[in-house]
N, C-alpha and C positions, 0 to 999 in steps of 0.2 A: 691235588684237586679232586673233588668228589665226582665220581662217575654218575652221570644221570642216565639211568636205565629208561628205556622207551616203552610207551604204550603203542603197540602195533595193531592198528585197526584194519581188519581184513574183510573186504566184501566177498561173501561166499556165493554171490550170484542168485538167480531166481529160484533155486531149489535143487536141481539136478547137479551133482558134483562135477559133471563134465564141463560145467560152465564156470568153474573157478579158475582164475589165472594161475599158472604154475608157481609164480613167486608167492602168491597167497597161500597155496597149499603147502609149500615148503616151510613158510613161517609157522603154520599151524602144526606141522609135524615136529618142528624143532622146539616148540614152546614148552617151557617148564610149567608155566601158569597160563591157563586157558579159560577165557570167559566167553559165554555164548548162550543162546536160547537152548532149552532142553532138547529140542530136536537136533540142533546143530551139534551139541555135545554128544548126543547118542550116536551121531553119524561120524564124528571126526575125532573125539577124544580117545587117547590111547593110554595103556597102562603106564603108570609112572607120572602122568601129568596131574597136577593139582587144578581142579576146576571150580568155577563159580557160575551158577546159572543166573541168567538175566531174568528177573521177575519184576513185579511191581515195586519191590524194594530197591529202587535205583541207588539210593544212598548206600545201601549195603554193598552193592556192586562197586561203587566208588571207593568204599573203605577197603574192600578186598584188593582192588587195583593199587591203591596207595600203599598198603602194607607190603604187597608182593614186589612192587617196583623198587623197594629198598634192597631187594635181593637179586632181581633179574628183570629182564624184559617181561611184559605181560602182553599176550595176544588176545584181542577181543574180536570175536567173529560177529559180523552183522549181516543180515540178509540183504541181498541186492547190492547196491553201491553205498558205501559209507556216507557219501555226500548228499544222499537223498532220503530224508526222514529216517535217521538212524540214531544210534547211541552217541554218535560223534558230537551232536549238539551238547549233550550233557557232559561229555568228556572235556569239551573246550571250556565249559563253565567251571570245571573243577581243577583243570591242569593247564599249564602254559602250553601254547601251540608248539613250541620247540621240543616238548616232551612227547609229542604225538607224531607217529608215522602212519600214513594211510596208504594201504594197497587197494586200489579201486577194484570194483567188481561190476558185473553186468546187472543192472536193475531190472526188475520185472517189467517196468515201463519201457525201458530200452528194448528188452527182449520182445515185448508185444508188438512194438512198431516194426521190429525186424521180421517177425513172423508174417506180418501183413505186407512186407516189402514196401513200407511207407516211410519216406523221409520225415524226420520229426524236428528239423531245425526251425520250422515256423509254427510248431504246435504250441498251444497254451497248456501247460501242465498244472494240475490242481489236485488237491486231496480232499476227499470226504471221509478219510480215515480218522475218526475221532475229532473231526473239526468240520467246518463248512467254509468253502471258498468265498472270496469276495465276489459280490454280484457282478462286477465288471469282468472278472475272470471267466465266468461262464455265460455271460450275455451273448446272444446270437449275433453273428456277423457272417455274411455270405462268404464262403470259402474258408472259414475258420476251422481249425482242427483242434480238438480237445483230447487230452490224455488224462484220465481220472483214476485215482486210487479210491477204493471203496472199503466199507466195513459191513458189519451185520445190519446196522440200522439203515445206512445209506448204501443200498444195493442197486442192482440193475433195474429194478422196478421203480423204486422211490426216486432215484436220480433221473431216470427218464421223465418222470412226472415233473420234477423240478426244472429240467431243461425245457420241457414244453411250456411251462409257465413263464420261463425266461425268454420265450419268443422263438425257440427252435421249431422248425416245421416237423410235422408228424412223419413225413417221408424221409427225414434225414437218416442216413446210414449210421448204425451203431454196431460196433464189434464188441462182443462180450467175451473176454479172454480169461479163462480160469485154469487152475492147476498147471500153470505155464512151466514148461521144460520137463514135466513129469510124463510118464508113459500114458496117463489118462488125461493129458492136456486136451482142452476143448476150446474151440473158438467158434462162436455162433455169430453170424452176420445177419442182422435184422434191421428194423427201423425203430426210431423212438416211439412211434405210435404203437407198433406191435409189441415192443418190449414190456409195456405196462400190463400186457395180458399173458406174458410168458412167465414160467416159474422164476422166482427171484434168485439171482446168483450174487453171493456176497464174497467179500475178500478176493476180489478179482480186479482186473484192469479193464476199464471201459475206454474205448477209443471212438470218438465221434468224428467222422471224416467223410 
């Protein structure tokens, strides 16, 4: 019977290696074939490992994984948690689910809520990272909590403007969380009205609460 090697998807957390679960770190260290972003590979790849960088050529990454799983398991490192906007979507389109093993990680979103000591079980999570959320997801409701991913176009300024137009009050508290888990981590607590006049922060987590 043919042995089916696995694709092991490891969530490497919000950035600081202290936040990788031990099982994930062990899988990375044992990997013969390692896939990840350039920064992750620079941080974790060791001599003797064959690597493939995740770039815009996703099909090239899939071809690498398909070729190498004929020989051994392949470990794919993704930032945050694999279940939250990661390469896992593309992998499930290319490979059967039983070939994929996921080791979860701490997402930047989860970390941001933790830093604010704020429960997130009732929060609405949405992404402005390369997309725009549905109007109902970001519509104002008293007591609603939002957790938002951002990018360079949709940043702390532009998203604040969008939320104000969606009916949120100017005095609504906004937490701008950037460089999470790193030594230069910054969390600025302001309001939506004030945020449109502050320097724009991109590629961060915004929490409206």
